[in-house]
C-alpha positions in Angstrom: -9.6 16.2 -44.6 -6.5 17.0 -42.4 -3.3 15.7 -43.9 -2.0 14.6 -40.5 -3.1 11.3 -38.9 -5.1 11.1 -35.7 -3.7 9.4 -32.7 -5.7 6.1 -32.2 -7.0 7.3 -28.9 -7.9 10.8 -29.7 -11.4 10.5 -30.1 -11.8 8.1 -27.2 -10.2 10.5 -24.8 -12.1 13.5 -26.0 -15.4 11.7 -25.7 -14.5 10.6 -22.2 -15.0 14.1 -20.9 -18.6 14.0 -22.1 -19.4 10.3 -21.2 -21.1 10.9 -18.0 -23.7 13.7 -18.5 -25.8 15.2 -15.6 -29.5 14.2 -15.7 -32.0 16.9 -16.4 -34.6 16.7 -13.6 -38.0 18.6 -13.5 -39.4 19.1 -10.1 -41.0 17.5 -8.3 -39.4 14.3 -8.6 -37.5 11.8 -6.6 -34.5 9.4 -6.9 -33.5 6.0 -5.4 -29.7 5.6 -5.2 -27.7 2.5 -4.7 -23.9 1.9 -4.6 -22.5 -1.7 -4.7 -19.1 -2.7 -3.6 -17.4 -6.1 -3.2 -16.1 -6.5 0.4 -12.6 -7.6 -0.5 -10.3 -6.6 -3.5 -13.0 -4.7 -5.2 -10.5 -3.0 -7.6 -9.7 -6.3 -9.1 -13.4 -7.6 -9.2 -14.9 -9.4 -12.3 -16.4 -6.4 -14.1 -18.4 -8.6 -16.4 -20.5 -9.6 -13.4 -21.3 -6.0 -12.9 -22.3 -5.6 -16.5 -24.4 -8.8 -16.3 -26.2 -7.5 -13.3 -27.1 -4.2 -15.1 -28.3 -6.2 -18.2 -30.5 -8.2 -15.9 -32.1 -5.0 -14.6 -32.5 -3.6 -18.0 -34.1 -6.7 -19.5 -36.8 -6.6 -16.7 -37.9 -3.3 -18.1 -37.2 -4.2 -21.8 -34.7 -1.3 -21.9 -31.9 -1.1 -24.4 -28.5 -2.4 -23.6 -25.3 -0.4 -23.5 -22.2 -1.1 -25.6 -20.1 -3.9 -24.4 -17.5 -2.9 -22.0 -19.2 0.4 -21.2 -18.6 2.0 -17.9 -21.6 4.1 -17.8 -25.3 4.1 -18.9 -28.1 6.5 -19.0 -31.5 5.8 -20.4 -35.2 5.1 -19.8 -36.5 2.0 -18.0 -40.2 1.9 -18.0 -41.6 5.2 -16.4 -38.2 5.9 -14.9 -34.8 6.8 -16.0 -31.6 4.8 -14.9 -28.1 6.2 -14.5 -25.4 3.5 -14.1 -21.8 4.2 -13.6 -18.9 1.7 -12.9 -16.0 3.1 -10.8 -12.6 1.7 -9.5 -14.2 0.0 -6.5 -17.9 0.2 -6.9 -20.9 0.6 -9.1 -23.8 3.0 -8.7 -27.4 2.9 -9.8 -29.7 6.0 -9.7 -33.4 5.8 -10.8 -35.1 9.0 -11.3 -38.9 9.1 -11.1 -41.4 12.0 -11.5 -43.4 13.2 -8.8 -43.1 12.6 -5.0 -45.0 10.5 -2.6 -47.3 12.0 0.1 -45.2 10.2 2.7 -41.7 11.8 2.7 -39.0 9.4 1.9 -41.3 6.5 1.4 -39.4 3.2 1.4 -41.6 2.0 -1.4 -39.6 4.3 -3.7 -36.7 1.8 -3.5 -39.0 -1.0 -4.8 -38.0 0.1 -8.3 -35.1 -2.2 -7.6 -36.5 -5.7 -7.7 -35.9 -7.7 -4.4 -34.7 -10.8 -6.2 -32.3 -8.6 -8.6 -31.0 -7.1 -5.4 -30.3 -10.6 -3.7 -28.0 -11.5 -6.9 -25.9 -8.3 -6.7 -22.2 -9.0 -7.2 -21.2 -7.2 -4.1 -22.6 -5.6 -0.9 -24.3 -2.2 -0.5 -21.9 0.3 0.6 -24.6 3.0 0.6 -28.1 3.8 -0.6 -30.2 7.0 -0.5 -33.7 8.4 -1.1 -33.6 12.0 -2.7 -36.8 14.1 -2.5 -36.8 17.1 -5.0 -39.6 19.7 -4.5 -39.9 23.4 -5.7 -38.8 25.9 -3.1 -41.9 27.6 -1.5 -41.9 30.8 0.4 -41.6 31.6 3.3 -38.7 29.6 4.6 -40.3 28.7 7.7 -42.2 26.0 6.1 -39.0 24.4 4.9 -37.6 24.5 8.5 -40.6 22.9 9.8 -40.5 20.0 7.4 -36.7 19.6 7.8 -37.3 19.3 11.5 -40.0 16.6 10.9 -37.9 14.7 8.4 -34.4 14.6 9.9 -32.6 14.4 13.2 -32.2 18.2 14.3 -28.8 17.7 16.1 -27.1 16.2 12.8 -29.1 18.3 10.2 -27.0 20.1 7.7 -28.7 22.4 5.5 -27.4 25.0 3.1 -28.4 27.3 0.1 -26.3 26.3 -2.9 -25.4 27.6 -6.4 -26.2 31.3 -5.9 -29.5 30.5 -3.8 -30.9 28.4 -6.7 -31.7 25.5 -4.3 -31.7 24.5 -0.6 -30.3 21.0 0.1 -30.5 19.1 3.4 -29.6 15.9 5.1 -28.7 14.4 8.5 -26.4 11.7 7.1 -28.2 9.0 9.2 -29.5 5.6 8.0 -33.2 5.5 8.5 -35.3 2.6 9.5 -35.5 1.3 5.9 -31.7 1.4 5.6 -31.4 4.4 3.4 -29.8 7.8 3.7 -32.2 10.8 3.1 -31.5 14.0 1.1 -34.0 16.7 0.6 -33.7 19.3 -2.2 -35.8 22.4 -2.6 -35.4 24.1 -6.0 -36.5 27.5 -7.0 -38.9 27.5 -10.0 -36.4 29.5 -12.2 -33.6 26.9 -11.6 -32.9 24.8 -14.8 -33.4 21.1 -15.1 -29.8 20.4 -15.8 -28.6 22.5 -12.8 -31.1 20.5 -10.7 -29.5 17.3 -11.9 -26.0 18.5 -11.2 -27.0 19.1 -7.6 -28.5 15.7 -7.2 -25.4 14.1 -8.6 -23.2 16.1 -6.2 -25.4 15.0 -3.4 -25.0 11.3 -4.2 -21.3 11.6 -5.0 -20.8 13.3 -1.5 -22.5 10.4 0.2 -20.8 7.6 -1.8 -17.3 9.0 -1.5 -17.9 9.8 2.1 -18.8 6.2 2.7 -15.9 4.9 0.7 -13.3 7.1 2.5 -14.6 6.0 5.8 -13.6 2.5 5.0 -10.1 3.5 6.1 -11.1 4.2 9.6 -11.7 0.6 10.8 -8.3 -0.4 9.2 -6.6 2.4 11.0 -8.1 1.4 14.3 -7.0 -2.2 13.8 -3.5 -1.2 12.8 -3.3 1.2 15.7 -3.9 -1.5 18.1 -1.3 -3.8 16.6 1.3 -0.9 16.5 0.6 -0.3 20.1 1.8 -3.8 20.8 4.8 -3.7 18.5 6.2 -0.3 19.5 7.4 -1.3 23.1 9.2 -4.2 21.5 11.0 -2.1 19.0 11.8 0.6 21.7 13.2 -2.3 23.7 15.4 -3.6 20.9 16.8 -0.2 20.1 17.4 0.6 23.8 19.3 -2.8 24.1 21.9 -1.8 21.4 23.9 0.1 24.0 23.7 -2.6 26.8 26.9 -4.6 27.5 26.8 -8.3 26.7 23.8 -8.2 24.4 24.1 -10.5 21.3 23.4 -8.5 18.0 22.6 -11.7 16.0 19.7 -12.6 18.3 18.5 -8.9 18.3 18.7 -8.7 14.6 16.4 -11.8 14.1 13.8 -10.2 16.5 14.1 -6.9 14.6 13.8 -8.6 11.1 10.5 -10.3 12.4 9.1 -6.8 13.5 10.3 -5.3 10.1 8.6 -8.0 8.2 5.3 -7.5 10.1 5.5 -3.7 9.5 6.0 -4.1 5.9 3.2 -6.6 5.6 1.0 -4.1 7.4 2.0 -1.4 5.0 1.5 -3.6 2.0 -2.0 -4.4 3.2 -3.1 -0.9 4.1 -1.3 1.2 1.4 -4.2 0.8 -1.2 -7.0 1.5 1.3 -5.3 4.6 2.9 -4.4 5.9 -0.6 -8.0 5.5 -1.8 -9.3 7.2 1.5 -7.1 10.3 0.8 -8.4 10.4 -2.8 -12.1 9.9 -1.8 -11.7 12.6 0.9 -10.4 15.0 -1.6 -13.5 14.3 -3.8 -15.8 14.8 -1.0 -14.5 18.4 -0.2 -14.2 19.2 -3.9 -17.9 18.3 -4.6 -18.9 20.4 -1.5 -16.8 23.3 -2.8 -18.3 23.5 -6.2 -21.8 23.7 -4.6 -21.0 27.2 -3.3 -22.9 26.9 0.0 -24.4 29.7 2.0 -25.9 29.3 5.3 -29.7 28.8 5.4 -31.7 29.8 8.6 -28.7 29.4 10.9 -28.2 25.7 10.2 -24.8 24.1 9.8 -23.6 23.7 6.3 -22.3 20.4 4.6 -18.8 21.8 4.9 -19.3 22.3 8.6 -20.7 18.9 9.0 -17.7 17.3 7.4 -15.4 19.5 9.5 -16.8 18.3 12.7 -17.8 14.7 12.0 -15.9 13.5 8.9 -12.6 15.3 9.0 -11.6 13.8 12.5 -12.0 10.3 11.1 -9.8 11.3 8.1 -7.2 12.7 10.4 -7.2 9.5 12.3 -6.5 7.5 9.1 -3.7 10.0 8.1 -2.1 9.8 11.6 -2.1 6.1 11.6 -0.5 6.1 8.1 2.2 8.4 9.1 2.8 6.3 12.3 3.1 3.1 10.5 5.5 4.9 8.1 7.7 6.2 11.1 7.7 2.9 12.8 8.9 1.2 9.6 11.6 3.7 9.2 12.7 3.3 12.8 12.9 -0.5 12.3 15.0 0.1 9.2 17.4 2.4 11.1 17.7 -0.1 13.9 18.3 -2.8 11.6 21.1 -0.8 10.0 22.6 -0.2 13.4 22.4 -3.9 14.4 23.8 -5.0 11.1 26.7 -2.5 11.7 27.3 -4.1 15.1 27.3 -7.6 13.5 29.7 -6.5 10.8 32.0 -5.0 13.5 31.9 -8.1 15.5 32.6 -10.3 12.5 35.5 -8.0 11.6 37.0 -8.4 14.9 36.6 -12.1 14.7 38.2 -12.2 11.4 41.1 -10.1 12.7 41.7 -12.5 15.5 41.4 -15.3 13.0 44.0 -13.7 10.8 46.3 -13.2 13.8 46.1 -16.8 14.7 46.7 -17.8 11.2 49.8 -15.6 11.2 51.1 -17.3 14.3 50.4 -20.8 12.9 52.2 -19.7 9.7 55.1 -18.5 11.7 55.3 -21.8 13.6 55.0 -23.8 10.4 57.9 -21.7 8.9 60.1 -22.5 11.9 59.2 -26.0 11.7 59.9 -26.1 8.1 63.3 -24.6 8.6 64.0 -27.2 11.3 62.9 -29.9 9.1 65.1 -28.6 6.3 68.0 -28.5 8.5 67.5 -32.2 9.5 66.9 -33.0 5.9 70.4 -31.5 5.0 72.0 -33.7 7.7 70.1 -36.8 6.6 70.8 -36.3 3.0 74.5 -35.4 3.6 74.9 -38.6 5.6 73.9 -40.7 2.7 75.8 -38.5 0.2 79.0 -38.7 2.3 78.8 -42.5 2.3 78.4 -42.7 -1.5 81.1 -40.2 -2.1 83.4 -42.1 0.2 83.0 -45.4 -1.8 83.8 -43.4 -4.9 87.0 -41.8 -3.4 88.5 -44.8 -1.4 90.4 -46.1 -4.5 92.3 -42.8 -4.6 93.3 -42.8 -0.9 96.4 -45.0 -1.1 97.9 -43.1 -4.2 97.3 -40.0 -2.4 98.8 -41.3 0.9 95.6 -40.6 2.8 93.7 -42.9 5.1 90.0 -43.5 4.6 89.0 -41.7 7.8 91.0 -38.5 6.6 89.6 -38.7 3.1 85.9 -39.0 4.6 86.6 -36.0 6.8 87.6 -33.9 3.8 84.5 -34.9 1.8 82.0 -34.3 4.5 82.0 -30.4 4.6 82.0 -30.4 0.8 79.0 -32.7 0.5 77.0 -30.9 3.3 77.7 -27.5 1.6 76.6 -28.9 -1.8 73.3 -30.5 -0.3 72.5 -27.0 1.6 72.9 -25.2 -1.6 70.7 -27.6 -3.5 67.9 -27.6 -1.1 68.0 -23.8 -0.9 67.9 -23.4 -4.6 64.9 -25.8 -4.7 63.0 -23.7 -2.1 63.6 -20.5 -3.9 62.4 -21.9 -7.0 59.2 -23.0 -5.4 58.7 -19.6 -3.8 
């Protein structure tokens, strides 16, 4: 035993790399594939409902249950094999069966999924496919003839993959039964696990293509609304330099536009982010197949370049346009707020100037009142001082009028000094 203690997640993380093995498929065989997604907020769905739906299918065949909380399952169900996977936004079911029907892509192959079980699915079908796997025959003209019979020629993508070990083909169209069609012609010397890897890549390409395309309708809806908002934003920004415009009213309108743009960003950020991630997976899955052109047909990569990539560029362009409009609204809001701040500063300056004028007037009025107060107080003080000094008038040989006249300047000076001292003490 090692003396060091293992991290509690060490084995879980190591086993996760081996948790989703590729199926081993012996040709000829066929597969029925189904991907289910809830229409709204699928990332936060009740995963217990997905698990219960899987157990319902397993119970119909008397198959063994997976571990509680499992995100993948592979095992036999009756005469078939089932591969189930739970992803961030969807779950997938792939049922593999030996042999192929005489009728290519027979819709009855999908009957392995019971009809009442499909009706109780916790979500909607995002895609489904029928995969037909046969051994590669010689010469290649026979394959070309069958492909022309099975698929729409103008949309057909066909290529030799994994060092010419197999030929895969599809037109990425939904047939009358509601399924995509994939054909795989495998050389006799190709191993069963390599065949399983190719089939797994085909179903992943289809699923992630469908999931990434969910961003396109959202992009179209946002583009239409942004086309309505953009002229308003341009008008608001252009009005910043006009004489007589009111920044407060323009700021309110701009805040409404900014709020709507932020709401649009919040509602679309997850979808656009997921679209980019799914697009990268689609191209990566095609890359690992190492395609070579077969009989002059377009490859899967070329099909995606012509049909799929323009949709993804539309989504990315819409996302960038939304980001740019949001940034423009933010910059315009900053300019308007600056104008509002400047106007308020000017108003405050004028208010301060008027307050200074009122303060100056109050000071002058106060000085006037103080002068009147000195006179009033001195008048009463002289009267009181005269009553006190009158008994001394006769001994000093002074008349009452002369004595009052002599006291008045002294009293006024004293009162003035007293009031001045009080005011300085208050200041």
